[in-house]
N, C-alpha and C positions, 0 to 999 in steps of 0.2 A: 504494500500500500504506500501511497505518497507520504513523504515526511510531513507534509502540511497538516495531516490529520493528527499528528503527534503534538501539535502546538497547544498551549493553553489559550484560553480566550484572550487574556492580556497580551500574550505573545503574538497572537494572530492580529489583533487590533494594531499593535505596534508595527508589525511587519507591513500591513497595508498602509499605515500612515507614512512609513518610510519609502513606500513604492517598491518593496521587495517582491511583492506579488499582488495580484488583484483579487477582488471578491469573487469574480468569475472563476479564477483558477482555484481559489480556496474552496468554493462551493462545489466545483466539479470533483475535486478530490474527495470531498465528503459524500457526494452522491455515489461515487464509486465504492466508498467504504460501506454505505448503506446497502447497496446492491450486493456486495460481497458478504454482508452480515445477515442475510435473510434467515439463516438457521436460528438466530437468536429471537426472532419474532418480536422485535422491539417496536418496529413501526407497523401500524396497521393501515395507514393511508399515506402514500407517497405523494408529495407535491413538487417533484423534481423540476418539471417545466416551469412552474411558478417560481421556484427557487432561482432558476437561471435568469428569469426575467428580473426578479428582485435584485440579484447580484449585479446585473448589468446596470440597473438604475442606481444602485448603490455606488458603483464605480464612477458613474457620471456625477453624482452629488459630491463625492469626495474630490473629484477633479475641479469642482467649483468652490471647494473649501466649505462645503455644507455638511460635513460628516457629523453624524449623531453618535450617541454613546455606544451603540452596538453596531455601528455602520459596517455592513458587509459581512457580519458574522453569521455563519450557518448554524442554526439551532433547531432543536426539536420541541414540539409542543404536546404536552399530555392531552389525550383526547377527552379531557373533561372541560377544556376551555373552548367555548364557541368561537368558531373562525368563519368569518363571512365568506360564503361561497364554497366552503370546504366542509365535507361531511364531518359531523360530530356525533359520536355514538355513545360515549361513556362506557364503551365496550359492553353494551347490552343489546340484546336482540330487540328489545322493546322500542328503541329509538330508530331502528332500521337504517334507512338512508337519509336521515334528517340532515338537511343542509341549512345552517342558520343564515338568515338575511342580515345578521348583525355580528359585531366583533366583541369579544369579552374586553373589559377595560384593561386587564393585565396585558393581553396580547396586542391590544391597540397601542398601549404605551410603548411596547417593545418594537412594534412596526414603525412607530413614529421615530424611534431612535435608530432605525436602520437594520433591524433584524431581517435575516434571510431564513424563511421557514422551509425546512427540509421535508416536514410531514408531521403526522399526528401519531403519538406514541401510545402503546398498549398500556393497560392498567387493569387492576381488579375491577369487576363490574360495579359501576357507580362508586368506585373507590373503596369498596367493602372487601377488605382482605389484607393479609400480611405476607403474601407470597407471590402475587400476580398469577395465581392459578384459577381464579374465578372468572376471568375474562371470557366473553362469548367468542373471542378470536383465538383462544388457546393460550397456554402459559408462555410467559417470557422466559428465556433461558439466560442464566447468569454467564457472562463471558469467563468468569473464574470457574474452573472445572477440576474435579479430583476423581477421575475414573467414572463419573456419572454426571448427568445433567443436574445442576443445582438451581434453586429458585434465586431470583435477584432481590427478594423482598417485595413488599407491597405497601400501599397500592401503586406507588409510582415506580414499579419495576421496569417498565419500558424506558422511562427517563434515565434511571440509574444504569441499566444495561447498555443503552446507547452511548452514554457518556463514557462509561468504563471501557467500551470497545472502540472508542475514538470514532464513532459514527457521526457525532456532532460535537461542537465546542462546549455545549451546555444545554440545559433543557428546563422547561417549566415543570413544576410538580405541585402537588397539594398535600397537606398534612392535616388529618383529622384526629389521629391518635398516635402518630409516629410515621406516617406514610411518606415523608421525605427523608427523615433521619435513619429509619431502619433500613431501607434499601440502599442508602448511601453507605451505611456500615457494612452491608453484605457485599458491596461491589468495590470498595476501596475508593469511593468518591466523597465529595464534600456536599452536605445538604443542610440548608437552614430553613427552619420554620420561623418566620418573624413574629413580632407581636401581633396579636389578633387585631385586625383592622388596618394594619400597615398596607396590605394589598387588597384592592377591591375584589369583592366576590361577585360583582355584577357580570353576568355572562359566563359564569363558571357553574357547571351543573352541580346542584346542591346535594350533599349527603346529610350532614348535621350542621345546621346553619350557625350555631353558637360555638362550633369547634373548628370548622373548615378554615384553612388559611393557605393561600398560595405562597410558593417560594421556589428557589432554584436548586437544581442539582448541577454541580460543576466539578472541574478537575482539581481546583485549588481554592483556598479560602479567599484569595484575592478575586478570582473569577466569580465566586459566589457573591461577593460584595458588589461587583460591577453589575451583575445580573439583577440583584435585588434593588439596586439604585434605579434601574429602568422599570422594574415591575411595580414598585411601591408608589404611593401617592394618594392624595385625597380624591375621592370620587363622590360627587353629590348623588349619583344614582344608587349608591349603596348606603343604607342608613347606619350600618355599623362601621363605615370607613372613618378612620381617624384623620382629623384635620391637623396633621403634624408635618413639620419640615422633613424632607428626605436628605440626610447628610451625605457627604461624600465618604461612604463607609470604607472604601478601599484605602483611604489614608490612615485608617485605624489599624489596618493589617501591618504588622512589623513594628508597631510602637511598643515601647517597654512596658512590661507588666510589673515592674518593681513597685512594691508596696500594695499591689492589688490583693485583696483578701478573697481567697478561693475557699468556698465552703465544701465540706465533704459530709454528705448526709449518711448517718449510720444505717438508716432504713433501706438503703440501696444495696446493702450486703444481704443477699437472700439465700435461703437454704437451697442447696443443689446447684448453685451457680458454678460453672466450670472454673477450676483453679486458674486457668490461663486468662479468664476474664478478670478475676480478682488481681492477678499478677500485673496485667496491663494497667488496670486502674491504679494500683500502687506505683507503677512506673510513671504514670501520668502525674501523680502527686509529686514525685521526685523531680520530674521535668519542670513543673511549675515552681517548685522551690528553687531549683537551680537558676531559673529565669528571674528570680527576685520576688516572686509572689509569696504572700503569707498564707499558710494553710490553717483553716479554722474548722474544727469539728462543729457540725450543726445537726439539728434534728428536724425532721419533717414528719411528725407523728401520724398523720392521717394518710401517708403514702399507701399503706396496706389496703386502704379502702378505695384507692383511685381506680383500679381496673374494674371492679364490680360497678362502681358508680358510672364510669365511662360506658360500660356495656348495658346500662339502663338509659342514660341520657342520649347517647348516639343513636341507638335503634328507635327510640321514641321520636326523635327529630326526623329520622329517616322515614318512618312510617307516614309522617305528615308530608314531608317533601315529595315522596314518591307516589302520593295519592293522585298527582296530576297525570300520571301515565295510565290513561284509560282507553287508548285507541280511538278517541273521538276526534282529535285535532291533528295529530301527526304521529309518525312512527307506525309500529305494528298494530294491526287490527285483525282479530279473529272473530268473525261473525257468529253470534249465538241465536238462540230462539227468541230472546228478548234482551232488553238493555242490561239487566243484571247478569245474564248468561254471557253476554258479549264482554262485559267487564271481567268476569271470572276467567273466561277462556283466554282473553288477551293477556291478562297479567300472569296467568299460569304458564303460557307459552313464552312470554316475553322476558320474565325475570328468572335468573338462575337460582340455584338452591341456596346460596349464601344470602342473596338479597331477600329471598322469600323468608329465610330464617329470621333475618333482622327485622323485616316488616312485621312478622308475627310477634316477635319479642316486644317491639315498640308499641304495637297496637294493644298488646296485653297490659303493659305497664301503664298505659294511658287510659285504660278502660275503667268504667265506674266500679268502685270497690277496691281497686288496686292502685289508683293514682297516688293516694297518700302514702300507701305502704311502700311503694317502689320509687316512682318518679320524684315525688316531693322529697322523700328521704335522700335520694341520690343528689338532688340539688342542694340539700343542706350539707351533705358531705363535701360537695364541690366548694361551698362557701368556706368550710373548715380548711380545705386544701389551699385556697387562696390566702387565708389567714396564716397558715403555716409558712408560706413563702414570705409574707409581709414581715413576720417575726424574724425569719432567717436573714432578710436584707438588713436588719439592724446590726448584724455582725459580719456580713460578707458582701462582696460586690458581684460575685458570680459563683456558680456551682459547677463542680466537676463530677461526672458520673460515667459509668459505662453507657453505651448507646443501646446495646441489645444483650440478652442473656446467652447468646450463642452466635456462631458464625453461620453462613448460609447452609441450608440443609437440602437434601435431594428432593427433586420434584416428586410429588405424590406421597411423601412420608407423613405429612401432618394434615393434608387437605381434608381428610375424613374425620379429624379429631378437632372440632372447633375450639374446645377449651384450651388444648395445648397450643393451637394456633394463636388464640387471643393473648396468651402469655408472652408472645414476642414483643408486645407493646408495653410491657411492665415498667420499663424505665422512661418511656416517652409520653405516656398519656397525661401525666401531671401537668406538663407545660401547656397542653391544649385546654385542660380543665381550668387552668389559671390564666390562660391567655398570654403566656410569656414566650419570649424568643428562645430557641434552642438550636444548636448546630452540632452536627456530627462530623468529626474529623478522623480520617484514617490514621491509625496509630501503630498498627502492628499486624502480624500474621499469627494464626493459630498453628497447632502442631501439624495440620494438614496443608499449611501454606495458603490458608484462606484469610481474607482481610477481616480485621476487627476495628471498631470505631470507639472513640471516646466522645462524650457529649459535654458541651458547655451550655449552661442555662443562665439567662440574665434577667434583670428587672425589665418590666414593661417599658418599651420605647428606648431601651438602652442597648440597642444593637451595636453601638460603638464599642462598649466593653466586651460584648460577646465576640466581635471580630478581633479585638485586640488579644484576648485570651486564646482564641482559636488560632490566630497567627503564631503566637508563641508556642502553642502545642504542636502545630504543624511543623514548625522549624525544629523543635526538639526531637520529634518523632522521625523526621527525615524519611517519610514513607515515599518510596519511589517504585515499589513493586508494580508490575503490570501482568495481566493474564497472558498466557501464550495464545496466539491467534489460531486456534484449532478450527474455528468456524469458517475459515476462508477456503 
């Protein structure tokens, strides 16, 4: 493959600015990489002709001195973001060939900044999953391999796999309970979920509205910062959008962390966690110490309730959000004997097993007689988790934890065991429940040579500190491992 695909986003933007290569050349190299990487099933819709047109237009703008933040960079878009004139499916049969007549706010921002879109990326159906095996278009394969096909994590598995395999310079993703950070950890990439409200949810297919947040998956911390700068911003079309300035976060990467207080929560040491995860976490603590940070023990006492609370709140919101898919206005329609029969047949044929499971759970916990016992109690737990973090911030500036309790696992191993699958999110769901920013940084390899990540959690709207700490962690870890290109 072309060496151009090995570049980081920052390196590619710099090379185009210096005239070393054009966007057309860079884009063509990535189109060839996408074509060669079909075995990974990362892209479900190719927009290669559109990408070539966008690249040519980008080169023309650059020649006029009108280059945007992402000018000419070939990127992938998770198929949860509506893209005008390009099929958007959320990887569900129920949306069929839905082609939006509008653009999501996040991708509109990126297009305005000069993004070149290579195509739409695979995901767990409606972003419900932790392995990218629930997609109606089949599972995504992790480019990292150890004798068998491995999952890339989910739901943003297509985004993570494509970035790890050098098929694109970066990709959009979404995170409801860990769906950016967990796949980043499984694939040796960087993924950040920003503060809730940093990125507009308008035009992004909803899973759980109080938890969903867009963010990037990238090759480096600096690349993630550049992408997030483009994706973020206030949007009056989204009532949950925060009217806050978007800093130049890439400037935070590389800054000293001397004197920064890093909290280590005792509750994240869990029974049965592999020794190598604990060892990597301990190593991360030492790295931060050596970089000049102060290590502070903290407690987040309600952490043990986070996962059950999440799997009440998220399905409840999903059952409400997915009620709109009834076969009446767009997407799949299976005719029945009457209106109710049409609804039932359409939804039974259109939704996969995991989506049906979560709709059933959500409908149950919102039903009369169970609302107070389950949903209301889960929201009270959520409030306690928010309070735990508020207390922790009195003694620390950021928090260091593992990203996941394991490395990538084989395709098919956990897909029929939902409880085991849900446990993949044990270290990530708290930030979604509390609306905080969290980033996963590749920090090492397990005994089988598979990537493992460490997570930095920060205060709301303090992505500056998150990027600063993540940059120090990235530098100390010196992670340069890449998967062998067996898929070509």
